[in-house]
C-alpha positions in Angstrom: 15.9 -14.9 9.3 14.6 -11.2 9.0 12.2 -11.8 6.2 10.6 -15.1 7.8 10.0 -12.9 11.0 8.3 -10.2 9.2 6.3 -12.5 7.2 5.3 -14.1 10.7 4.4 -10.6 12.1 2.5 -9.6 9.2 0.3 -13.1 9.2 -0.3 -12.8 12.9 -1.4 -8.8 12.3 -3.7 -10.2 9.2 -5.3 -12.6 11.6 -6.1 -10.2 14.3 -7.6 -7.7 11.8 -9.5 -10.5 10.4 -11.0 -11.6 13.6 -11.9 -7.6 14.7 -13.8 -7.3 11.6 -11.5 -4.4 10.1 -12.2 -3.4 6.7 -9.4 -3.5 4.4 -8.1 -0.9 2.0 -5.8 -1.5 -1.0 -5.0 0.5 -3.6 -3.8 0.2 -7.1 -1.5 3.1 -8.6 -1.8 3.3 -12.6 0.8 3.7 -14.5 2.1 7.5 -15.2 1.1 8.6 -18.6 3.1 11.9 -18.2 0.0 13.9 -17.8 -0.1 16.7 -15.2 -2.9 15.0 -13.1 -1.1 11.7 -13.5 1.8 13.1 -11.7 0.5 14.2 -8.6 0.2 10.6 -6.8 3.9 9.1 -6.2 3.9 5.5 -4.4 6.3 6.0 -1.2 6.6 2.0 -0.6 4.4 -0.8 -0.5 1.7 0.7 2.1 2.0 4.6 1.4 1.5 7.1 -1.1 2.1 11.0 -1.5 -0.9 13.0 -3.0 0.1 16.6 -3.2 1.4 17.5 0.3 -0.7 14.9 2.2 0.4 11.2 2.8 -2.1 8.2 3.2 -1.5 4.8 4.3 -3.4 1.4 2.7 -3.4 -1.9 3.9 -1.3 -2.9 0.6 -0.3 -0.7 -2.3 0.3 -2.0 -5.9 2.3 0.3 -7.6 2.4 1.3 -11.2 4.8 -1.5 -12.0 2.8 -4.2 -10.4 0.4 -6.1 -13.1 
């Protein structure tokens, strides 16, 4: 039941944001190639990343394992 409620809440939120005309931001984190520069971005969850000492939040985040 919790998953259904989360999905319903997300759907209503999406509809509200669409009606307000807000621009949505999506991010795709590329797979790590083991270089020093690639190691500076870390996906925390489905919506947030950590870059160096700062956290950023997006409408949706596609991690390095998503194709």
